[in-house]
N, C-alpha and C positions, 0 to 999 in steps of 0.2 A: 567506438562500441560496435559489434556486428550486428548482423541482422537481429531484429526482436522477433524469435522465433514463439509461435503461439500454439496452443492447445489445436487449434483448427488446421495448423500446418502439418500435422501428423498424417502420414499418407493413409491410413486407416478412416481418417475422417473426411476423405475428400468427397464422398457420396452422401453425406449429410444433408448439405443443400438441396441435393436431388430429390431425396426422400422427404424432405419438408415441403419440397415444391407441389409433389404429386399428392400431397395430403393424404399421405399413407396412414397417418395415426387416425383418421375418420374411417379408413376402411377398417382398422383394427378394432374400431368403437362398434362396429356391427354385430349383432347377437344372432346366433342361430334360432330358427322359428319366429323371430320377430322381423326378421329382413326379406324385403320382397326382390324379386327378380329385376323390378323397375328402379329399385334404388341402386342396385348394383350395376345395371346400365348405364345410370345415368353418372356414377362414379368412373366407369371406365371411359366414358365418354369425354368427359372431365380430365380425366389421366393422360389420355391422348393430346389433348390440345394445351396442357400444361408441359408436359414433357418435351413436347416439339418446342417450346417457348423456351424452355430452359437450355435444351441442345443447340438452339440456335445462337444463344449468347456465349454459350460455355461447349464448343464443339465435342462430341462424344470420343474423338481422338486424344483429346487431352484428358480424358477419363481413363479410356482403356487405352493404356500404351505399354501392358505387359499381362502376362498368363494371370497374375494375381488379380489384376483389376477388370479382366474378363472374366473370372469366377465371382468376383465382387458384383458385377452389372448382372450377370446369371442368375446371382442368389437373390437380388431384389425382386427380378421377374418372378422366380419360382416361389418366393413368400409370398408374393401377390396372390399367384394361382392356388397355393395351398389354403390361403385365408378364404378365397371363394368356394374352394372345395367343402372346408368345414361349415360354412353357413347355410348349405342346401343337401337334403338327402336324396333329391331328384338327380339320377346321373345324366339326364339328358339337359337340365338346366346347368348344371356342373360343366359339362362339355362346352355348351354354346358360350357360356360366359369365359371359360379359361381359354378357348380359341381364340376369342377377340384380343386376349393378351398376348398370346402367342403370335398371331396375324400381326399384329404391331410391330413385334421385335423383327420378325423376319423381314418385313416392309421397309423397316427403317435401315437395315444393315443393307439390303439389296439396294438402296439409293446412296448408301455410302459405303462404295466398294473399297475405299482405302481402309477400312476396318477390317482387322482379323481378329473373330471372336467367335469361335465354336459354340454352337448351343449345348453340346455336351460336355464343355469345360465347367464341371461343377465340383462342390466340394461333396463328399461321400456322407458325411453326416454335419449335423447342424454345429456340433461342438469344434468343429473345425475352423470354422470361419472366425470366430472371436481368437481361437487360439493364432491363427496365422496372420492376424490383425496385430496382436500383441508382438508376435515376432518380427512383423514388417516395422513396427513403431520403434521396437527396441534397436533395430539396425539403422534405423534412422538416427535415431538419438545418439548412439554412438558415433556416429561421422560427423555430428554437430554439438558435440559436448561443451565446446567452448561458446559457440552462441547461446545454447539453453541455459548454460550456469548464469549469464548475464541476463537472461530475458526476465522481463517483468512477469510472465506466467510460467517461472521456472517451476515453483512449488505446486502449481495447478498440474503441469504436466505430470510431476512426480506421483501426486496423489491418484489422478486418472490411471496412470499406470499399475499403481500398488493395488488400487480397488481391482482392476481386470484379472490382476496376478492371482488374488484371492479368490476370483470367482472361478479361475481355470483350474487352479489346483485339485480341489476334489474330483475333477474328471481328467485326471492326468492319465490314468491306465487306459480309458477309453480312447483317448485323444492317441497315445502311444500305438494302441493296435491299429487305427486307423489310418494313422498319417503314412503307413507304409502302401496304401492303396490310393491315397491322394496327394501326390506330389506337386508343388508348385516350382515351374520352372524358374532359373535364376534366383531362387530362395533356398539357402540350406538352414533348415531349421529343426530343432530337436526340442524334446519336452524336458532336457537339463536346464533349459533356460529359466524353468519354473522353480529352479533349486538356488540360482545364482541371487545374490544381495542386488538388490535395486534401489536407488541408483549407486551406481560406483562413483559419485561424485556429489558435490555440496553446491547449493545455491549461492551465487556472489553478487545478486543484483543488489545495487545500490542506487535509490532514487535520486541521489546528489549527483551521480554521474550523468544524468539525463537531462539537468539543469543548465539553462544558457547561460554563459558567464555573465551576460546584463542582469540576470535575475539574482545574481548573489552578489554584485559589486555594490559597496557601501557608498552612499551620498557622502558629500562633504561634511553635512550637519550631522550626519550618522556618525561619520569617523570621530568627529569633535566630541560627540557625546560620549563615544566608547572611551576616548584616550583622558577625558576629564572625570571619567569614572560615572557618568550619569546615565539612565536608562535612555535608550533610543527613543526619539520622537515619531518615527515608523515603525510600522509594522511589516517584516518580510512574510512574504507569501511563498508556499511551496506550491509548485505547479501540479504537483501531485495530491494536493490537499490532505496528506496523511500525519500531518504534525499532531493533529488532537487524537489520532488513533494510537499513537506512541505515549500519549500522556504528556505530551510537551504543552506548555502554555504560552500562549502568543504574548508579544510586548504589548503592553497597553499605552496609549499617549498620553503625556504629562497634561494635566489642567493647568492653562495659562495662568490663572490666578495664583496656583498654588506657586509656581516659579516666582513670580512678582513678590509675594508674601515673603519668600524665603530669601529673596535679594534683599528686600527692605530689612529685615532682621540683620542680615551679615552686615549691612552699612552700619545700623545703629550700633552693633557690637564694635566695628572698627572705630567708630568715631569716641566711643567710652574709653578706650584704652588707655590714651594719653591723659585723660583727666583723672582716672583712678591712679595712675602712674604717679601723678604730681604729688596727690592726697598721701599715697602711701609714704613718698620719699619724706614729705613734710612731718607726718607723724614719727618716722624713724629718727629724723633730726632733732624732733622735739623731745622724744623719749631717752635717747641714748648718748647725745651731746650736750656738753657744757652750754651751749647754745641755748638748749631747751630750758636749762636752771635759771639762765640770765632772763630769757623771755618771760617765764612764769614770774620771777620776782619783779621784774619791770611792770607787768599787767596787774600783778598784786598791789605795787605801790599805787598806781595809777588810778585804780577804782576805789583804793583804800579799803581792801579787805583783806583783813589777817589769814595767813597762811594757815594757822593752826584752829581756825575758827572751824565749828562743826566737824570735829573729827572723825566722829560716826560715820559722817555722809563720805569723808575721804576716804575711811578705811573701805567702805563698801564700793566705791567706784574703785579703789586700787585692787580690792579682792576680784573686781569683774573684768579687770584689765586683759588678764591672759586668755579669757572666752573670747573676749573681743577680738583680740590679736587672731586666735586660731580661727574665729568665724572670718574675720578679714582676709586671713591668709588662704583659706578655701574658696573664699569669692574670688579672689585674686588669682587663683590657680585655676578655678574653672573658667573664668574670662579667657586668660591667657590659652588654654587648650581649645576654647571655642574659635579663638583666633586662628591658631594653627590650623585646625581644620578648615 
């Protein structure tokens, strides 16, 4: 199986960790007229420390490796400056605070001369940033369709792209006008991608494909249970734990006493079959052969009991004989069937 492509692997997501690191959400939470210069000064000082730490672990040259990523980095810096502008009406405070952000950028790039990112490489309008993000990710996905189809996050990636497409579509005319003035080197992108059906493939991820062979190998006892038609004594677990989500029930372990009781019942049934067979054979010989008549005559003479005595009782017994035969036959059939099982 190919690389498990995740949502975070999309090119447009590579600055997400940086944005979290600098606590940009905290800056967005400040409100006009209630925010002081000291608060933003403190945030900027923390910003410098955190971004330096982040870039020491993940060099900026890995983030800024083309024109698109340079524009993205500058976009973050500009967003920070614009937010600070909106918090204060005093131009002097605006200038002092935003210059701190600008100075940090220039200082960092001057210390990293291997980076090539012009400060003027920007998006003309904000709407272009998410559009080029969508375009960049679409190109990436098309080059890795096979891996993404098999990815655990295939459906998550598709849902993310579909949501962004729905957001961009209402701004299509604005984007189409502005895109002529903000080209991204090395990326051919047109608003026609908003008309395309996405995705042009279906997710084929199967959790079973990622299970280790040992995880699905049956034990000897389990295999015997299956061959004998018994429920397995052990429960197979999914490394993914998704069996309950699909509505599948786990196999429960048998109670040992239940098994022993069932075994005892089978032994009793087996032992009783020869006895029943002998009784049935004796009855048939007595009822339907001359041997029965002779035996009856002998017994009658032996105990001095007249055959014709108590005719009413004899007739009643004889009249009940067919019912007895039927009942016995049913019992015999049940026992034989039970033994077969």
